[in-house]
N, C-alpha and C positions, 0 to 999 in steps of 0.2 A: 571439357571445360564445367568448372565445379561450380555451382552454389552457393551463395554468401552464407545465406541462411543454414543450411543443409550442411556445411561445415564445419558454422559455429553454433552447433547447436546450445540454447542458453544453459541447457543442464551442466555444460562443460563451463558455461562463464560464469556462473555465479558468482565468481570470483577468477581472476582479477577482472576479468575483460568485459567488466561493467560498461566500457565506453563505447562499446556498438550495440548495448541492449535498447539506446535511444533510436538507433539505425533499424533493428529488427523488428522494433513495433510499430516504425512507421510504415516498415513494408507490409504489414501484417494488419495495418490498420482499416482497409475498407473492408478485408475478408471478413473482421472482427467484428466490425460495426453491424455489416449486414447478419453476420452471425445473431447476433444480439436484441436485433429488428425482430428476427423471425423467434428467438426464446423468449420476448414479451408479449410477443402474440398469442403462442403457444407451448407455455412452459413444461416438460418434461412432469411427470407427477413426483419421480425419483430424484429430481434434480437438486435438493437440498441435501437429500441423503449425500449424491454422487460428491457433491463440493465439498460435504464434512470430510470425506473419503480423501479425495486429489487434496485438501489441504493439508490434512494431518500426512500422510505418503509427502508430499513434496516439504512440508517442514519436520520432518524427519532427518531431512538430506542437505537442512539448506542452515546453515548458519549467518544470522544477520548480520553480529558482528565482523564477520568478513569484509562487511557490503557499508551496511549505513545511509545507503543511497537514501532514502526516505527522509532520513535527517537530515541529510547534509544538503538536499533538495527543494524540500517540501517541509510545510509548517502546520499543524494541526490546527483543528481548531479548540478552543478550549470553551467548553460549556460551565455553567456556576458551578457546580459540584467538584468540577476539575480546579477550578481558580480556588476554590474556598479549602479544598485539601490540599491542594500545592501550597497555599500560603501559612497553612497552617503548617504542614513540612517547615516553611523556613520562617514561623516564627513571625507572620506579618499579619496585617490587617488585609483584604480582600483587593482593598484600592491600593494597598501598597504593591503586591503583588504585579497589578494591573499595569502602572503607572513604570515600573521598573525593566516588564519585561514584553507587555503586548501589546496592541494596537487595535484597529478595528477597523475589517473590510468593509468591500464593497459591497457586500453581502451582509453586513453590518454583525458580522459575527467578531469574536474576539480570537486572534490569531498571532503567532508570534510577529514581534517587530522587524526580524530578519532573521533571513536562511544563511547557512547551517543553524541547526537549534542550539542555542544557549546552551542548551544541558550534555551536549555530547561532548565527550572528553576526546583527547586524540588518541585513545585505543576503541573508541566508538560504541563504548560504555553511554549508557544515561544515565546522568546523576542523580534523577528525580526518578530512576525505576520504577521502586513501591509506589511511588503515588502520580508517574505519568500520567497524563491523558489518555481518556476512555477510546480517541481516536487511535492514539497511538497502540493502545491494548490492542486495538480490532485491526488493525494494519496489516494487510490486504484487503482486508475483509472477504476473502474469498471463501469462508466458513459461516458468511451471514444466511441467517435463513430468509426466504426470496429473495434470494441473490440474481435473478434476474431484474431486479426494481432497482438497482445499482449499478446499471450496466453501462452510465455514461463514466461514472467514477473508475471502474476497473477496464473501460477503453485508457483512462488517464493513467492507472495506476498499473500495467504491462509495460510504461514504457520507464518505468521508476526501479520498480519492483522483480527478481530475477525469476522470484518464487511464484507473483503474478503473472508473470508470461508464459512459465510454467504448468502452470493451472491450466490458465485458459488456453492452449495448446493441447494439453491432455482432456481436459472438456470437451473441445471440437471432435475431438479422436473418441471418446467415450459414449457422447450424444449427440451424431450428425443430428443436422435437422434439416 
């Protein structure tokens, strides 16, 4: 008898099988949560180095344009700097940009009015790529310093991003706790 997660390793799913990513992430959620809880208590000294290495290796083989699941299913936070930069790109005043594209969420942050992202085209290209929000530039945040501090965000991102899923799975092998 075969095991669903073993038969369909996410590295083979980066596309087009994004449809089972959510189930794989859900199946691993408790295991990942326990792992990150331990990681927070005692992060390995080489954690950031290992994460940078894993992130770079994964993104050498990952083509985000074949997926764009992050743009289709989530929206970034927009900082004041993001709003200023993107409004300038559109030759708008920041308030005009806000009124046209953004809303304030329950955490009092500026986010898109709706998803999928307004700026995602039919071929998965970002129409504002050069001026995109910081949250988009840094997604899935797997190469961030003090990575252990964003475990709750990472737990969410593994259900959205095949690369994040792969990085976390590899991280658990490289840094067993």
